[in-house]
C-alpha positions as CSV (number, residue, x, y, z in Angstrom):
1,X,13.8,-56.0,18.0
2,X,14.6,-52.6,16.1
3,X,16.5,-52.8,13.1
4,X,19.6,-50.3,12.6
5,X,17.6,-48.2,9.9
6,X,15.7,-46.7,13.3
7,X,17.8,-43.8,13.5
8,X,15.0,-41.1,15.6
9,X,12.5,-40.6,18.9
10,X,10.4,-37.8,19.4
11,X,9.3,-36.5,22.9
12,X,5.9,-34.5,22.9
13,X,2.7,-34.4,24.3
14,X,-0.1,-35.8,24.3
15,X,-4.3,-35.3,25.6
16,X,-4.9,-37.0,29.5
17,X,-6.3,-40.4,29.0
18,X,-9.2,-40.9,31.8
19,X,-8.6,-39.6,34.7
20,X,-9.5,-43.1,36.6
21,X,-7.0,-45.3,38.3
22,X,-5.7,-47.6,35.7
23,X,-6.4,-51.4,35.8
24,X,-3.5,-53.9,36.0
25,X,-3.9,-54.8,33.0
26,X,-3.3,-51.3,31.1
27,X,-0.4,-50.4,34.4
28,X,3.0,-49.5,32.8
29,X,6.3,-50.3,34.4
30,X,8.6,-47.6,35.9
31,X,11.0,-48.1,32.6
32,X,9.9,-48.7,29.0
33,X,12.3,-50.6,26.6
34,X,12.3,-47.8,23.0
35,X,12.6,-51.5,21.2
36,X,9.3,-52.9,19.9
37,X,9.0,-53.0,16.2
38,X,7.2,-50.3,14.6
39,X,6.2,-48.7,18.5
40,X,4.5,-45.4,18.1
41,X,5.4,-44.1,21.6
42,X,6.1,-44.7,25.1
43,X,4.5,-43.1,27.8
44,X,7.3,-41.5,29.6
45,X,7.3,-41.6,33.9
46,X,9.1,-39.4,35.8
47,X,10.4,-37.8,32.9
48,X,12.2,-41.5,32.6
49,X,13.0,-43.1,29.6
50,X,14.6,-46.4,28.5
51,X,16.7,-46.9,25.4
52,X,17.9,-49.9,24.0
53,X,21.1,-51.0,22.9
54,X,20.9,-51.6,19.6
55,X,19.7,-48.2,18.6
56,X,22.5,-46.0,16.6
57,X,21.1,-42.9,16.6
58,X,18.0,-41.4,18.9
59,X,16.7,-38.0,18.2
60,X,14.3,-36.5,21.2
61,X,12.0,-34.1,21.3
62,X,11.4,-33.0,24.4
63,X,7.5,-30.2,24.7
64,X,8.3,-27.7,27.9
65,X,6.4,-24.3,29.3
66,X,6.3,-21.5,26.9
67,X,9.7,-19.7,27.5
68,X,11.1,-21.6,30.6
69,X,14.9,-22.7,29.8
70,X,16.0,-26.2,28.2
71,X,16.0,-29.4,29.5
72,X,19.1,-31.2,31.0
73,X,19.3,-34.8,30.2
74,X,21.2,-37.2,32.7
75,X,22.6,-40.5,31.0
76,X,22.2,-43.9,33.4
77,X,25.7,-43.4,34.3
78,X,24.4,-40.0,36.4
79,X,26.5,-37.6,33.4
80,X,24.8,-34.8,32.4
81,X,24.3,-33.3,28.3
82,X,23.5,-29.3,28.6
83,X,22.5,-27.5,25.6
84,X,25.6,-25.6,25.5
85,X,27.7,-29.0,25.0
86,X,25.7,-29.8,22.0
87,X,28.7,-30.0,19.3
88,X,27.0,-30.9,15.9
89,X,28.8,-34.3,15.6
90,X,27.7,-36.5,18.5
91,X,25.3,-34.1,19.9
92,X,22.8,-31.9,17.8
93,X,21.1,-29.7,19.7
94,X,17.6,-27.4,18.9
95,X,15.5,-25.2,20.6
96,X,12.7,-23.3,20.7
97,X,10.4,-21.5,22.6
98,X,8.5,-24.4,23.6
99,X,9.9,-27.1,22.8
100,X,14.3,-28.8,22.3
101,X,14.8,-31.2,19.5
102,X,18.0,-33.3,20.6
103,X,19.6,-36.1,18.4
104,X,22.2,-38.2,19.9
105,X,24.7,-41.0,17.9
106,X,25.8,-44.0,19.8
107,X,23.4,-43.0,23.1
108,X,24.3,-44.8,25.6
109,X,22.0,-47.5,26.1
110,X,19.8,-48.1,29.9
111,X,17.9,-45.6,31.6
112,X,17.5,-41.8,31.0
113,X,16.0,-38.9,32.5
114,X,15.0,-35.6,31.6
115,X,14.9,-32.8,34.0
116,X,12.9,-29.5,33.4
117,X,9.8,-27.9,33.1
118,X,8.3,-30.8,30.5
119,X,4.5,-30.7,29.7
120,X,2.5,-33.8,31.6
121,X,2.1,-36.8,30.0
122,X,4.6,-37.0,27.6
123,X,5.5,-39.7,25.3
124,X,8.5,-41.3,24.0
125,X,8.1,-41.8,20.3
126,X,10.6,-44.1,17.8
127,X,10.3,-43.1,14.2
128,X,11.7,-45.9,11.9
129,X,9.3,-44.7,8.9
130,X,8.1,-41.5,8.5
131,X,6.4,-40.8,6.0
132,X,3.6,-38.6,4.2
133,X,0.9,-40.6,2.1
134,X,-0.7,-38.9,-0.3
135,X,-3.0,-39.2,-3.7
136,X,-0.8,-39.2,-6.7
137,X,-1.4,-35.9,-9.0
138,X,-4.3,-36.4,-11.8
139,X,-2.5,-37.3,-14.8
140,X,-3.8,-34.3,-16.6
141,X,-3.6,-30.9,-14.8
142,X,-3.7,-27.3,-16.0
143,X,-2.1,-23.7,-15.2
144,X,-4.2,-21.8,-12.6
145,X,-6.0,-25.2,-11.7
146,X,-7.0,-25.5,-8.0
147,X,-6.4,-28.9,-6.7
148,X,-7.3,-30.3,-2.8
149,X,-5.4,-32.9,-1.6
150,X,-5.2,-34.7,1.8
151,X,-2.3,-36.5,2.9
152,X,-1.9,-37.8,6.6
153,X,1.9,-38.8,8.5
154,X,2.5,-42.4,9.4
155,X,5.3,-43.7,11.6
156,X,6.6,-47.3,10.4
157,X,2.9,-47.9,8.8
158,X,0.7,-46.3,12.1
159,X,-0.8,-42.8,11.7
160,X,0.7,-40.6,13.7
161,X,-2.5,-38.3,15.4
162,X,-0.7,-36.0,17.7
163,X,-1.7,-32.7,17.9
164,X,1.7,-31.1,19.1
165,X,3.6,-32.9,15.8
166,X,3.0,-30.6,13.6
167,X,4.8,-27.8,15.4
168,X,7.5,-30.0,14.5
169,X,7.3,-31.0,10.8
170,X,6.9,-29.1,8.1
171,X,4.5,-30.7,4.8
172,X,4.6,-29.3,1.7
173,X,5.1,-30.4,-2.1
174,X,7.3,-29.0,-4.9
175,X,7.5,-29.0,-8.4
176,X,11.4,-29.4,-10.2
177,X,11.0,-28.5,-14.2
178,X,12.4,-31.8,-16.0
179,X,14.3,-29.0,-18.3
180,X,13.1,-30.6,-21.2
181,X,14.2,-27.4,-24.0
182,X,10.4,-28.6,-25.8
183,X,8.1,-26.9,-23.2
184,X,7.8,-23.7,-21.4
185,X,9.4,-24.6,-18.4
186,X,12.3,-24.9,-19.4
187,X,15.2,-24.1,-16.7
188,X,13.0,-22.7,-14.1
189,X,13.3,-22.9,-10.8
190,X,11.8,-25.2,-8.1
191,X,8.7,-24.4,-7.0
192,X,6.7,-24.8,-3.6
193,X,3.0,-26.0,-4.8
194,X,1.2,-26.6,-1.9
195,X,1.6,-26.4,1.9
196,X,0.0,-29.1,4.2
197,X,-2.1,-28.4,7.0
198,X,-4.1,-29.6,9.8
199,X,-5.6,-26.0,11.5
200,X,-9.1,-26.4,10.6
201,X,-8.2,-23.0,8.2
202,X,-8.0,-22.6,3.9
203,X,-9.7,-26.5,2.8
204,X,-8.7,-28.3,5.7
205,X,-11.7,-29.8,7.2
206,X,-10.7,-30.8,11.2
207,X,-8.3,-29.3,13.1
208,X,-5.8,-31.3,14.6
209,X,-7.2,-34.7,13.4
210,X,-4.0,-35.9,11.5
211,X,-5.0,-35.2,8.5
212,X,-3.2,-33.1,6.5
213,X,-4.4,-30.6,3.8
214,X,-2.8,-29.0,0.8
215,X,-4.3,-26.4,-1.9
216,X,-2.4,-26.8,-5.1
217,X,-3.3,-23.2,-7.2
218,X,-0.4,-24.3,-10.2
219,X,-0.3,-20.8,-11.0
220,X,3.3,-21.8,-12.7
221,X,4.6,-22.3,-16.4
222,X,3.0,-25.2,-18.4
223,X,5.1,-27.8,-19.3
224,X,6.4,-31.1,-17.5
225,X,7.3,-31.6,-13.7
226,X,9.0,-34.0,-11.3
227,X,6.1,-33.6,-8.1
228,X,8.7,-34.2,-5.1
229,X,6.4,-34.9,-1.4
230,X,9.0,-33.4,1.5
231,X,8.6,-33.6,5.1
232,X,10.9,-31.9,7.2
233,X,11.8,-30.9,10.9
234,X,14.8,-28.9,11.7
235,X,17.2,-31.9,11.6
236,X,16.5,-33.9,8.8
237,X,13.9,-34.4,5.9
238,X,12.6,-36.5,4.0
239,X,11.1,-36.7,0.4
240,X,8.6,-39.1,-1.9
241,X,9.2,-38.0,-5.8
242,X,6.7,-39.0,-7.8
243,X,7.1,-40.1,-11.7
244,X,6.7,-36.7,-14.4
245,X,3.2,-35.0,-14.8
246,X,2.7,-32.9,-17.6
247,X,0.7,-29.3,-16.9
248,X,-1.1,-27.9,-19.7
249,X,-1.6,-24.5,-20.2
250,X,-4.6,-23.3,-18.9
251,X,-7.8,-24.4,-21.0
252,X,-10.3,-21.6,-20.5
253,X,-9.9,-19.0,-23.8
254,X,-11.5,-15.3,-23.4
255,X,-12.1,-13.0,-26.4
256,X,-14.6,-10.0,-27.2
257,X,-16.5,-8.1,-29.9
258,X,-16.2,-4.8,-29.1
259,X,-19.3,-2.0,-30.1
260,X,-18.5,1.1,-31.8
261,X,-19.7,4.9,-31.0
262,X,-21.4,5.3,-27.8
263,X,-24.0,2.9,-26.1
264,X,-24.3,-0.7,-26.4
265,X,-22.7,-4.0,-25.5
266,X,-19.7,-5.5,-26.0
267,X,-20.1,-8.9,-26.2
268,X,-17.4,-11.4,-23.8
269,X,-16.9,-14.8,-25.4
270,X,-15.3,-17.1,-23.0
271,X,-14.7,-21.2,-25.0
272,X,-12.7,-23.7,-23.8
273,X,-10.3,-26.1,-25.1
274,X,-12.1,-29.2,-26.4
275,X,-9.0,-31.9,-26.4
276,X,-9.5,-31.8,-22.6
277,X,-12.3,-29.9,-21.4
278,X,-16.1,-31.3,-21.6
279,X,-17.9,-27.5,-22.7
280,X,-21.3,-28.3,-21.8
281,X,-20.1,-28.6,-18.4
282,X,-18.6,-25.2,-18.1
283,X,-20.2,-22.7,-15.7
284,X,-18.5,-19.3,-15.1
285,X,-18.4,-17.2,-12.0
286,X,-16.6,-13.9,-12.8
287,X,-16.5,-9.9,-12.6
288,X,-16.3,-6.8,-14.4
289,X,-14.2,-3.9,-13.2
290,X,-15.7,-0.8,-15.4
291,X,-13.2,2.4,-16.6
292,X,-14.4,3.8,-13.5
293,X,-13.9,1.6,-11.0
294,X,-16.9,0.3,-11.0
295,X,-17.4,-4.1,-10.4
296,X,-20.2,-6.0,-11.8
297,X,-20.2,-9.9,-10.9
298,X,-22.0,-12.3,-13.6
299,X,-22.9,-16.2,-13.8
300,X,-23.2,-17.9,-16.3
301,X,-25.1,-21.1,-15.7
302,X,-26.5,-22.4,-19.3
303,X,-25.3,-26.0,-20.0
304,X,-24.6,-26.4,-23.4
305,X,-22.2,-26.9,-26.0
306,X,-21.7,-23.5,-27.5
307,X,-19.4,-20.8,-26.4
308,X,-20.2,-18.6,-23.8
309,X,-21.6,-15.4,-24.0
310,X,-21.6,-12.1,-21.6
311,X,-23.0,-8.6,-22.6
312,X,-21.3,-6.1,-21.2
313,X,-22.7,-2.4,-21.2
314,X,-20.7,0.3,-22.9
315,X,-20.9,3.8,-21.0
316,X,-17.4,4.3,-20.6
317,X,-14.6,4.9,-22.5
318,X,-10.9,2.9,-21.3
319,X,-10.1,-0.4,-20.4
320,X,-12.2,-3.0,-19.0
321,X,-11.2,-6.2,-16.5
322,X,-12.6,-9.1,-17.0
323,X,-11.8,-11.9,-14.0
324,X,-13.3,-15.3,-14.3
325,X,-13.4,-18.7,-12.2
326,X,-14.2,-21.4,-14.5
327,X,-15.9,-24.9,-13.0
328,X,-16.4,-28.2,-15.5
329,X,-15.1,-31.8,-16.2
330,X,-12.6,-33.3,-18.1
331,X,-13.1,-35.6,-20.8
332,X,-12.5,-38.5,-18.3
333,X,-14.9,-36.7,-16.2
334,X,-12.6,-35.0,-13.0
335,X,-13.9,-31.9,-12.0
336,X,-11.9,-28.7,-12.1
337,X,-11.8,-25.5,-10.8
338,X,-9.6,-23.1,-12.7
339,X,-8.3,-19.9,-11.6
340,X,-8.2,-17.8,-15.4
341,X,-6.2,-14.6,-15.7
342,X,-7.3,-11.6,-16.4
343,X,-8.7,-10.1,-19.0
344,X,-8.2,-6.9,-20.5
345,X,-9.5,-4.8,-23.4
346,X,-9.4,-1.2,-24.4
347,X,-12.3,1.5,-25.8
348,X,-11.1,4.6,-27.3
349,X,-13.7,7.6,-28.0
350,X,-14.7,7.5,-31.8
351,X,-12.8,11.2,-33.5
352,X,-15.5,12.9,-35.3
353,X,-14.5,13.9,-39.2
354,X,-16.0,16.2,-40.7
355,X,-16.6,14.9,-44.3
356,X,-15.4,16.7,-47.4
357,X,-16.9,17.8,-51.0
358,X,-15.3,17.1,-54.1
359,X,-16.2,20.7,-54.9
360,X,-15.1,22.3,-52.7
361,X,-11.8,20.9,-53.3
362,X,-11.8,22.8,-56.6
363,X,-13.3,26.2,-55.6
364,X,-10.7,28.9,-55.9
365,X,-9.9,31.4,-52.9
366,X,-12.4,33.2,-52.5
367,X,-15.5,31.5,-54.3
368,X,-18.2,30.2,-52.3
369,X,-20.1,26.4,-52.8
370,X,-23.9,26.9,-52.3
371,X,-26.2,25.0,-51.1
372,X,-27.2,23.8,-54.9
373,X,-24.1,23.2,-56.0
374,X,-22.9,26.4,-58.0
375,X,-20.2,28.8,-57.7
376,X,-20.9,32.4,-56.1
377,X,-18.7,34.5,-56.2
378,X,-16.4,36.0,-54.0
379,X,-17.5,38.0,-50.8
380,X,-15.5,41.1,-49.9
381,X,-15.1,42.1,-46.9
382,X,-14.5,45.1,-45.7
383,X,-10.9,46.0,-44.5
384,X,-11.1,45.3,-41.0
385,X,-8.2,46.6,-38.2
386,X,-6.5,43.6,-37.3
387,X,-7.0,43.3,-33.2
388,X,-4.1,44.3,-31.1
389,X,-2.3,41.0,-30.1
390,X,-2.7,39.8,-26.6
391,X,1.4,40.0,-26.1
392,X,1.0,43.4,-26.8
393,X,-2.0,44.2,-25.0
394,X,0.0,42.8,-21.6
395,X,3.2,44.3,-22.6
396,X,1.1,47.6,-22.9
397,X,-0.5,47.1,-19.5
398,X,2.3,45.9,-17.7
399,X,4.8,49.3,-19.1
400,X,1.6,51.8,-17.7
401,X,1.2,50.7,-14.2
402,X,5.2,50.4,-14.1
403,X,5.1,54.2,-15.2
404,X,2.5,55.0,-12.5
405,X,4.3,53.1,-9.8
406,X,7.4,55.3,-10.5
407,X,5.9,58.5,-10.3
408,X,3.8,58.2,-7.6
409,X,6.7,57.2,-6.0
410,X,8.9,60.4,-7.1
411,X,5.7,62.6,-5.3
412,X,5.4,60.6,-2.3
413,X,9.0,60.9,-1.7
414,X,8.9,65.2,-2.6
415,X,5.7,65.5,-0.5
416,X,7.2,63.5,2.8
417,X,10.9,64.7,2.2
418,X,12.5,66.8,5.8
419,X,12.9,70.6,5.0
420,X,15.5,72.5,6.9
421,X,15.1,74.7,9.9
422,X,14.8,78.0,9.4
423,X,16.7,80.7,12.0
424,X,13.5,81.5,13.5
425,X,12.7,78.2,14.0
426,X,16.1,77.5,15.5
427,X,15.7,80.3,17.7
428,X,12.6,79.6,19.0
429,X,12.9,76.1,19.3
430,X,13.2,75.6,23.5
431,X,16.2,73.5,24.5
432,X,14.8,70.5,26.8
433,X,18.7,69.6,27.9
434,X,22.1,71.5,28.2
435,X,24.0,69.8,25.3
436,X,20.9,71.1,23.2
437,X,21.3,74.8,24.8
438,X,25.0,75.0,24.2
439,X,24.7,73.7,20.7
440,X,21.5,76.6,20.2
441,X,24.1,79.0,21.8
442,X,26.8,78.0,19.3
443,X,25.0,78.1,16.6
444,X,23.6,81.5,17.4
445,X,27.3,82.8,17.7
446,X,28.4,81.5,14.1
447,X,24.8,83.0,12.3
448,X,26.0,86.4,13.9
449,X,29.5,85.8,12.7
450,X,28.5,85.3,9.4
451,X,25.6,88.3,9.0
452,X,28.4,90.8,10.4
453,X,31.0,89.1,7.2
454,X,28.6,89.8,5.2
455,X,27.6,93.1,6.1
456,X,31.7,94.5,6.1
457,X,31.5,93.0,2.4
458,X,28.6,94.7,1.8
459,X,29.7,98.2,2.8
460,X,33.6,97.9,1.2
461,X,31.3,97.2,-1.9
462,X,29.3,100.0,-2.0
463,X,32.0,102.6,-1.1
464,X,33.8,101.1,-3.9
465,X,31.3,102.0,-5.8
466,X,30.8,105.4,-4.7
467,X,34.5,105.9,-5.3
468,X,34.2,104.6,-9.4
469,X,31.4,106.7,-10.2
470,X,32.8,109.7,-8.6
471,X,36.1,109.2,-10.8
472,X,33.9,108.8,-13.7
473,X,32.4,112.0,-13.1
474,X,35.4,114.3,-13.0
475,X,36.6,112.9,-15.8
476,X,33.7,113.6,-18.2
477,X,34.0,117.8,-16.9
478,X,35.9,119.9,-19.4
479,X,38.9,120.6,-18.4
480,X,38.8,124.1,-16.5
481,X,40.8,127.6,-18.2
482,X,44.0,128.5,-16.8
């Protein structure tokens, strides 16, 4: 008999069993009761199923053809429940392109039926205790550590191996800070550390085998964290909270001894925290990015208790970047993979400074220090006219060019200037139109009038001049005797 805590049922597709006709022992009645303890699934026959009278709440998932309309539920009394009738209180409905999830409180006991393009060989699953089972994290973990962890889901203690179930649930793990002020993660936000997948990708070995794999890359601040496993569906979620764990800083330490001058090698030094790591088991796989962008891969596989060393050729000045992944064992023998933060260092080209002789500092102006240390008299150089400044030369060239442009432009204007036509040119010019003929005759008339006026004025001037001349001659003669 189902306990009151039995709250949901899921409907989804499974692979069809053998096609041989079932025997009497395997035959199933048309209607099955959703009531056996810890029962995972009951096969649907003709999309019908039965809900027991002790079920307080049921959640069903109907997988249908992609893009088809939502299903319709038919109660035992013949009344129907549509997706549009979900009120969010007694009926909750969540639909996607491939499935509908319906949750009903106080469902009517008896035979129910689902109408729609439901995938064949569907089953109803009654969930009594949905849990994610994962091994607890190690007692000593490090920031930047990569951890592979597998988990599986159970319903009432029985594994859930249906492939379609991964489309309904989401499995992940979160870290919540304990807000201890003594650690670096004080006040940090909740971090999602891993998402469990069953798709055969990443570190998951086999797809759809019911085993979910999570890859942890603990690239969060060191400190005390509370790990929480979360199983979520669109309508409900379940959490499993473990005891707090201590996340230590990355135990790999990198330093460099830089060479001076041109050429030579920089010495890269890689050490580990001896309190937690077995240094003799440390393996290094990394790469160096040179200032010019070239990349060189390297590996260190020496098994010893000494600090790991690697020589980097110094053929460029600038920033060197080193990225490594470390493999090793903790002191308790646990194998770890560590993603070490990037390390970089800068090299600069040396500045050459000429040596200064103290004797040269004591020289007087004009004195010269010889190779043998003696001081010679100042060398008197002949006066040399200072060279013309560059700015003055440029100004002079620009002024000359402007002067040449102005003079040249004036000459061109004077040569190409249109001269007025002479009288002979006007008279000899043949008219092309009547207007030209009239203009020419008018011009000739005006010209004759002007010439006649000029001639009259000249005649008047000549007569006046002759008259004045005769009067003058008459006045010069002596008066005649009476």
